N, C-alpha and C positions, 0 to 999 in steps of 0.2 A: 483383364487389363487391356486397354486399347493398344493398338500397334503404334510404332513410332514413325509411321509414314508422315511426311511433311505436307502431303496433299490435303488441302482443305476439303471439308465435306461438301456434298452437292448443295445442301440447303444454304450453308454459309456462302458458297460461291454465287449461287443464284440471287440471294437477297442482296449481297454486297454489290453485285453487278447492277442490280436494278435501283438501289437506294443510296449507294455510297460512291466515293471516288477513290477507294483504297487500291493500292497496287498489288501485284502478284506477291511481292515480298511481304507486304503487310498481311495478306491472307495466309501465307505460309506460316508466319509467326502465330497468328490466331488459331490456325488449324492444329499446330503442335500443342498449343495450350489446351484446346478442347480435348485432345487425345489423352492428356495427362491430368485434367482438372478433377477427375473423380477422387484422386488422392486428397486434394485440397478440400473437396466437399465432405469427404468422410472424416478427415481430421477436424475440420471446422464445424462439424455437426450442422451443416448449413446447406440450403439450396443455393445454387449459383446460376446466374443469368448473364449472358454476354450481350452487351448493347453496343451498337456501332453508331457513330455520328452520321447523319445523312449528309449527302453532298452539298445541300444548301444551308446547312447548319440550323435547320428548322426544329430539330429534335433528334431522337435516337430510335433505332429499330432493334428488336431482339432477334438474335440469329441462332442462339443455342442455349440449352438449359440442362442442368444435371441435378439429380436429387441424391442425398446421402444415403448410404446403406447402414449407417451407424446411428441414425436418429430419425424421428418422424419428419415428414416433409412440411415445410411452412409455405410452399407455393404449390397449391393443389392443381391449379389450372395450367394448361400448356400455353405459354406466352410467346412462343416462337412466331415471328412475323408481326408481332404487335408494335405499334408506333406510339411513342410518348412525345408530345411537343415540349419545347423548352418551357420551363417554369413549373411543370407538373411534379417533377421529382427533383427538388433542389440539390440533393446529394449527388445525383448523376451529373447535373449541369456543372456543379462546382468541381467535380473530378475532371471533367473535360476542360473546363476553363483554366484551372490552375495546375493541372497535372499532378495533384497530390491526393492521397487517400482521404476519404471522409468517413470517420468512424464515430460510433456512438457507444460509450462505455460508462459503466457505473464506477465511481471513484473507489467504492468499497470492493468491487470485483473487476479490476481492469482487464482481466483475461477473458471475461465473458461479454460477447457483443450484446448490446441492448436494443438493437433495432437494425433496420436495413443499412448496410454500409456500401461504399463505392470505392473501387480501386482502379486507377487509370492504367491502361496498357499503352506504352509508348514505343515508337520506333523512329529513329532518325530525328529526334527532337520534337515529334508530333504525337499527340494522343490519337490512337487509331481505334480504341475501344475502351469500354468500362466494364469491369467485372462487379456485378451487384451481388452482395452476400445477404441472404435472408436466413438468419440463424434460427434454429429450433429453440424452444423454451428449455432453458437449463435449470435443473432443480437448484434451490438455494444451497443445498449441501451436495457438492460434487466430489467425486473421488479423485484419487491421484491419476487414474487413467484419463479421465476427462480433462484434467488440468494439462497433462502432457499433450493430449490431442489438440486442445485449443491453443496452447503456447506454440506448438509446432506449426499449426495452421497460420498463426500470425507471422511466423518466420517465412513461410512459403508465400503468403500474400505480399510481404515486404520484398521478397525476391522477384515476384511477378512485377511489382512496380519498378524495381531496379533493372528489370530485363534479364534476370539471372535464372528464371524458371519459366518454362521447362528447359532442361539442360540440352543444348544442341549437340547432336552426335552421339547421345547415349545409346548403347546397344541394349535393346530390350527384347525379351522373349514374350511376345504378345499373349501366348496361351498359358504360360506358367509363372510369370513374374508375380510375386506376392502382392496382395492388397493390404489395406490398413487392417482389416479384420483378421487377417491371417496371423499377424504378430508384429509388434513394433518395439524397436530398441532405440532409445535416445542416447546419443553420445555427446560428451562435451568436446571442447576444442582440441583436447589431447587424445581423443579416441577412447576415453574411459566411459564405461556404461553408467549413465545416470539413472536410467529406468528401463525395465523390460516388462512388457505386458504378460499376462498369464499364458497366452498362446505362445509367445516367444520363449518363455521359460520352458514350457512343455516341449517345444521343438528342440531346444538345447539339451534338455534332460534325455530325450530319446537318443541323442548322439553320444550320451555317456557323461555329460557334465554333471558332477555331483555337488559342486560348490555353488554359492550364490554368485550370479554373474555380475550383479551391481558392484561397481568399484573396481572392476577388472578391465584390462585392455582387451577389447573384443578382437582386435587383429591377432594378438598373441594367442588368445584362447582358440580362435578359429584355425590358425595355422597348426597349432599343437594337436587339435582334434582331427584335422583333415588327414586322411590316409588314402587319397584317391589314387588309383593305379596310374602310373606314368609320372611325369614331372609335375612339381607343385605349380599351380596356377599363379602366375606372377601378379595377377590383379587381385587375388584374394586378400592379401594384406592391405592393399591400398583401399579397396572397397569396404572391407570390414573395419578398417581404421578411420573411415569417414573422410579420407583424403581424395577419393576419386568417385565419380558416379559410375553406375553400371550394375550388371547382374552376374552373380557367380555362384557356383555350387560349393557347398562344404560337405564333404563325403567321407565316411569311414565305414567300417564293417557293420555298424549298428543302424545307421540312418543316412539320409541325404536331405540336407536343408538348403534351400535356395535363398540367397541374400540379394536384396536390391538396395543399393546405397544412394542416398541423396545428400551431398554436403550442403550444409546451411551456411550461407554467406550474407553478411550485412556490411554494407559500405566497404566492400573489398576485403573484409576480414572474415576468416572462417570461425564461426561461433559454435560449431558442433556438426552433427549429422543425424539423419534418420536412416535406420536400417529396418526395412521390412523383411520378414522372414516367413518361410512357409515350408512345412514338412512335406516333401515330395517323394518320400521313400517308395511308397507303393506305386506311384505314378511312374517313376523312373524305372523301377524293376519291370513293370508291364511293358514299357517302351523297349527295354533291352530284350525282353522275351520275344516281342514282335520282330525286332531287328534280327535276332538270332533265327527265328522261324523263317523270315523272308530269305535270309542268307541260305538256310538249309534247303528251302524250296528251290531257289535259284540253282544251287549246286546239284540238286536232283535232276532238274531240267537239263543242266549242262551235261551231266553224265549220260542221261538218256539220249541226248542229241549226239554225243560222241559215239555211243554204242550203235545208234541207228546209222550214223555215217560210216562206221566200220562195216556194218552189214551191207550197206549200199556199195562200199568199195569191194567187198568180197563178191557180191553179185556181179559187179562190173568185170572182175577178174574171171569169174566163172563163165560169163558171156563170151569173153574172148577165146576161151578154150572149147566152147560148144561146137559140136560137129555139124549141126544143122541150123538152117536159117530160122526155123520155128523155135528152136531152143533159145537162140540168141534174142529173138523178139520177146519171148516170155520172160527171160531174165532181165531184159531192159525195162519191161513194164514193171516188174517187181522192184527194180532199183528206183524207178521214178516214184512208186508208191511209198517206199521207205523214206526216200529223200524228202518227199512232201511233208511227212509227219515230222521228220527231223528239223525241217525249217521252222515249224511252229514251236518246237521245244527250244530251238536256238533263240527265237525272239523272247520266249518266256525266261530263259536264263539270263537275258540282258536287262530285263525290267523287273521292278517290284510290282506286286499285285498280280492279278490273274487276267489281265487284258493285254492284247497284242495289237500291233499295227498291221492290219490285214492287207493294206495296200502294199506294204513292203514285202509281205509274204507272197502275194500274187506275183510281184515283180521277180522274186527269187525263183518261184516255180516256173515262170516263163523262161528264165535263164536256164533252168534245169532241162526243160523240154527242148530248148534250142540246142543244148549241148548233146543230149541223148538222141536227137532225131536221126542222125546219120546211121544209127544202129538198126532202125526199123522203117525208115521212110525213104522214098526215092529222092526227095529234096527237102531242104530246110526252108520253110516259109518265113515271112515276116510276122512276128508276133508282138503285140503291144496291148497295153491296158488303157482303158478310157474310164473316167469317173473315179469315185472314191467311196470307200466305206469307213475309213478312219479306223478306230480301235474297236475290237470285238472281244467278248469273253472267250477265254481259252477253250471252254467246252463247245463253243460254237465255231471258233476259228478252225479247229482240227478237222471236223468233217467237211467244212466248206473248202478247206485247202485240198483235201482229198478229192472232192468233187471237181474242183477247177483243174487239178492235174489230170484226172481221168478224161475230162471233156477235151482238154488241149491235146492229150495224147491221141484220143480217137480222131480228132480233126486232122492232126498231122499225119497219122498213119493211114487213114482210110480215104480221106477226101482229096489228097494231093493238091492242097490249096496254095495260092501265092501269098495270101494274107489271112491271118486269124486275129480277131479282135476279142478282147475280154472287156465287157462293159459292166461296171459296178454302179448301182444307183440305190438311193434310199427313198422309200416311200413313206406314207403316213404312219405315224407311231413307231418309226424306226425300222419298218419292214425292209428286208433286203431283197433287191432284184439283181439277178445275175444273168447275163447273156454271153454265150460263147458262140461267135459267128464267124464262119469261114466262107470263102468264095470258091470253094472246090467243086467237086463233081456232084454233090448232093446225094440224096439217099436213093438206093435202088428202087425200082418200080414196085417190087414185091416186098419192100421192107415192112417188117412187123415188129412191134415191141416184144412180142412173145419170142422172137428169134434174136433178140439183142444179145450182143456179146457180153463178156465179163465186165468191161469198162462201164457200159450203160447200166448193167445190173447193179454194180457197186453204187453208181450215182443214184439210181432209184431207191436203193436200200437206205443210203445216207439221208437223202432229202425227205422221203416220205416217212421213214421209220424213225431215224434219230432226230431230225430237225422239224418234223411235223409240217413240212412244206409241200409245195407242188412243183411239178416240172413238166415240160412238154418239148417236143422236137418237131421242127419244120424243115422239110427238105427242098423247098423251092428257092431258086437262086442261091445255091450253096446250101449249107446246113446251119440252122440256128437252134441252139438248145437254150431254153429259158427256165430259170429256177427262181421261185419266190418263196422266201422263208421269213416267218415272223421272228424278230430279234427277241430273245428271251432274257437278255441281261444287259 
């Protein structure tokens, strides 16, 4: 089911801007109609084409087209963008000129369209478009279902001409609102069921309805069958009774059925309603299972984060009691490593899914290094981030966060810099480029990677082993460590 956004489609906007003088408000109305007209096409067993009068009144241009899912198409070609001059299709010209529908019906079967029909769409007293209906061939003997479909389509066409359809402001769930083929219930003006399609009957049966639904008040039946946890939805009775448009769930222990109601109005009088219904029991249960799973995962990350933060706090307390400088530095390093992992879990506990905002994680690690620097460095340098990586998969963010924290710690502890910069860049194909650059004392003349300390050893293991990336270190004009990693998620 299309969404209820009022923005016109790109094709409609483009053609209208080039060939018509319609206003933004006109296009909004036409856009809403296009989003909802698949219902009309399916009920009418017809192809629909939307034509707009050109700015110079020379003819009409086609801007949208829809085919029914309930009948064979009768307009095989794509006509969008086609222009027809005045006089070629008299029914279209008459609908524009007089603002009245032009229909072709057999007196013996008045509910069955006998050819192409035209329905004007008006706004502010002006015809802004014409809806052309091209009906599929209907068998001479049609069943009750086809009769209900065609009669309901005529009601909706009349509402389009009167400007009552689509319903402005209706709240619609684009992914789950039922379609014509899911199940149709026709109500009379009092909300009593006149007809229910086989699919609609099956949906109500699954909810536990044992009696024949025809002749009953759908609102009363729905409220009685609904046992949804929490307060009763105030809109259920109004929508199921045909008094208000909208989408609502009818739920009990057996099943969940979603209703979409469209009141039918002719000349300001309510003549009945259409209720489309769909059994969404399995879909809703899967959704709830996913929600429960997401909540469980977030809770796990939250608890891991809390535990890691507790460990970091204990390490901080132990560092204060340490009797030697070497022990205090070692405990401070361990605290930073634990806190870096906790930062990733904190981000995962706040978001659904398995991706995190890595820029925010780097900023938090910078703050951690700044706070812990007095425990192991002679001064606290200026630290800041440049560039952005955006979101990363959690299995990539955790080792990268560890690498950033180790490189920052090394720079602050050993280089005595005034400034440390963390540069984040993305390369081709989403590859990640990291630079940690300081303006400190640089590397010793006899520096060798074979003699690297624990911090660089951890970086090397994470980058080359876990992330299948590369890294290098340059000791000229300070120290720059460069890491390149292919993004795997």
